[in-house]
N, C-alpha and C positions, 0 to 999 in steps of 0.2 A: 457313521454310517449306518444305513438301513440294512440289513441283511436280509435276501431273500430267502421265503421258507418254501422247503419241500413238502407236499403231501405226504405223510405217514402215517400207518396204521401198525401199532404194535400190537398184538397177539401174544397172552401170555402162557400160548400155547411155543411160543418162539426157545429155541437152543442151543447152545453151541458145547457138543461136549465129543470130547476126545478120549477114547478110553482104552486103556494097555495096548497102547498106537506105536507098533515096530516098523522100520524101513529098511531093506536091505539093498544094497545097489550092487550088480553083479559088473566085472568089468570084463573089459577086451579078451583078458589072460585069462579069466576064471573067477579073479580073487573076488574075494566079497568086502564091501566094507557097508557096517551097520553105521544109518547115519541117523536114525530114532530105536529108542529103545524103550519099552513099556512106558511110553507116556500117555498120564491120565490128565487132564483139567476141565476142570466145568467154568467157562468161560461167558464171563456178564454182560447178560444184554444192555445197551444203551450205554456203556461205558465204553474207555481206553484202556486196551490192554497192551502192555510192553513184552516182548520179548527180548530178553539181553544175554549175553553171555559172549564166550572169545570166538572169534573166526573157526568155521567149522562145528559149533555146539549144536547145530540143526534147527537154525532160526528159520532159514528159508527153506529148508523141506520141510519144518510143520506149518509155514504157509502154503504151502502149494498141496499140502491134503486138504485144506480146507475151501477151496475152490474147484477140489478132484482133477489136478494138473498131474497129480498122481496119489495110486491108491496104495491101501498100506499092505504091506508084506502080512503083518499080522496084527491084530486088534481092531477099532470100527472109529468112525467119526460119524457123530450125526450133526450138520449142519442147518436147522430149520425144517427138521423132520426129513432132509432129504440124508438115505445113510448111504455109508462109503465104507466097505468093509473089506477083509483079506482073501474072500471068497468069489467076488466080484469078478468079472473081467471084463463090464463095461457099464459106465454109468447110468442109469435108465434118467429120462428128464434130466440130459446133461443144460442144455440151454437155458432150464429154468433155473436151475443151482447158480449157474454164473450171471441171471440177470440180477441175484439177489446178493450175490457176492462179487463185490467188484475187486481188481487186481491192482495196486501200482507198484510196478516194477521197480528196481533199483535206480535205474537210467531211465529217467522219462523217453530219449531219445530211439529205445528200442519198441515204445508203444505207435510212435508215430511214424508210419509209413504210407501215408496214402498224398496224394497232389497238393489237395489245401486240407487247412485245417476242419472246414466245413463236414467234409469227406470224413474226414478222422474220427469228429465225435458223434457221427453218424453211422461209425460203421458198428460200433455196439449195438443200440437201436434196429438197425435192420437186420442184423443178425437173429437177434432176438426176439422179431416180427412183431416191435412197439410202433405204431403207426405215425407217421413223419409229425404229422400235428401236435402229439403228447411228446414224441423227441425234440421237437424243437422250443416249445415249451422248458424242459427240462435245462437245455444246452442253455436259453436265453439265462432262467435261474440262477445258472453253476457260471454262467459268465458274470452275471451282474456280482454273485458273490466273491468269485475272485478276481474283481476287477478289471475284469477284460472286455473292450466292448467289441460289438460286431462287426467291427470291421475288421477284426481280426481273421473272420471267418474264409473268406477269399485267400488269406495269405498262406506263402508254403512254410511247412513246418519245419524244414533244414535252415530256414534263414531266419529263426527264432533264438534269441537268447537262451541261455540255460533256464532261467525263470521264467521266462515265458513256457517255454516248453513243458517245464514240470507244470504250468499251470492248464497249460490245453490235455498233457495227458488228465490231469486231476479232471477236469470238463469233460475227457472221455467217459471216465470211469462214473462220474456223475450223472451222465447222460441217458442212464437206463436205470438210473436213481434206483440203487440197490441198497438193503438193508445195513449189511456188513461190507467192511472196507478195508483190503489185507493192504498194509504196505510193507515194502521190503526196503531198508536203512533210512528212517526216520529222518528226514531232512537235509539227507547226504548229498553235498553239492552244491548248495545254495549258501549265498553270502549271507552276511547277519540278519540284514533288511527284510530279506528274502524267507529265510528260515525263521523269523517272528511272525509274519503275515502266515507262513505255512498251518504254523504252530495255532493262531489264531481262528483260521477256515479250518482246523481239525474239533478244534472245541467250540466252536459256533456249529458245525453240523453235528457235533454231541448232543447238544443241548437241542436238536431238531427231531433226537431219537436213532441218529446213526449209531452202529458199533462197530468200533476200530479194535484191529487187532494188527500192531507194529514191530517189525524186529528193528532194532536200534543199536547204534553203539555207540550214539551222543546221548551220556545220563542225563547233560542237562536239559537236554528237550526231554529226556523220559521224566524228570523230576517234575517239568512245568505241568505237562498234562497227563500223565498218568494215573490212574485210578487203581491197576492192578501192575505189579509188576512177577514175570514169571523165567529166573534165571532157568537158564538150559548151561549143560558142560557135557560135552563126548556124548551128545545122544540122549541124554537124562533131566530130567527134572531134579534140580538140585534143592529149588526153594521155588513158594510162589507167597509173595508179602505184600504190602499196601507200600507206599513208597517212604510214608513216614515211617512205619514199622524197620524196614530195609536200613535207609542208609543214616539213622540216629543209634545200629545196632554194630558196634564195635568190633565187635567178636565174629558175625555173621560174613562182615565185610573182607576182614582178614584171613577167613579159615577158606573164602572163594575167592580173594584175590580182585573185591571190586574196587574198583576207584571210585573215591567221592564226585559229587558234583561239584562245581567251583562255590555256590554257593553253598553249600552245608559243609565244605574245606573251610571257607571261610568264615564261617558261623561258630566254626570249632575252634577256631584260634582266638576271635573274639570273645570268646567264652574263656579260654584257658587265659586267656588277660586279665580278668575281672569284668567281663561284660556281661549283661544280664540282655538275654535271647527269648526272656519268655513276652509271649506274645507276637514275635515278629513274623511275618508271614515268609516263608524261604523258597515257598514255590518260584516264583518269576525273582528276577532280578534287578525288575524296576521298584516292587513291593518292598524288597528286600532291604532295598536302599532309601527307600520313603521312610519305611518305618525307625528304620537305624538313624535317620534323622530328625525323627521325633521323640524316639526316646532320648538323642541327648540334649535335644531340645529345652525336655521337660525337667524341672529342678527336682532332685532327689528328697524326697522328705524325710 
């Protein structure tokens, strides 16, 4: 399949830096809940960063700071030279920030509210003052990328399947051609086939110089696509590692109660049984199976 290419200009000045970020929610009864505490991360541009950790660890709260849905209680966030800090009451140029930073929420149906798919995917460009012709070009490119025909445009979003809703929600995010795409719960609610396609789409967009930061519980999906993993627990950053260093360090996994992706768990058992794992690609299940078959076919010298 030939993927559509989005026009993209990458500036060496672009950066995504979270510094000493803390966020405290004040409840109705006056009690306070610390959701993030002294978080500092320098996110790589043009890469896929996965935020992992137990429920309530602060993953979604951190994502919401990156496009201004939340402001810091303490500390600061710098996204492509948009500065968000604790002394601000409002964000200047909020439209420009959200034009550059797309957000795919955990449940795609939460983002679909218009009468037709076309109106839905045009909502962002209209809000960001992107001219209609440019917006439609972006939409057609995103539809080609997602495998959606233009016959979807007049359809009602609520009539779509779960996988189709997710694709339309992605198209709505891409319609403004953002530089950074935030995803809350990577691949959640998708069947195996749809998830595989979803991960392939993310990889394709990464190759087009898009930056992704994803909250995720599915460590198999994280292993397949992430360049960097940030582990959060109780609102604090516990570690920042590459998938290779994290998932092959048993001490770190045990100390932080991180479960192994299925492919790594299988490789560990294979190695314990005397198998040679050298040279085996473990990121994707298909690659692992292919390499194992070839290794088993090759006679030992």
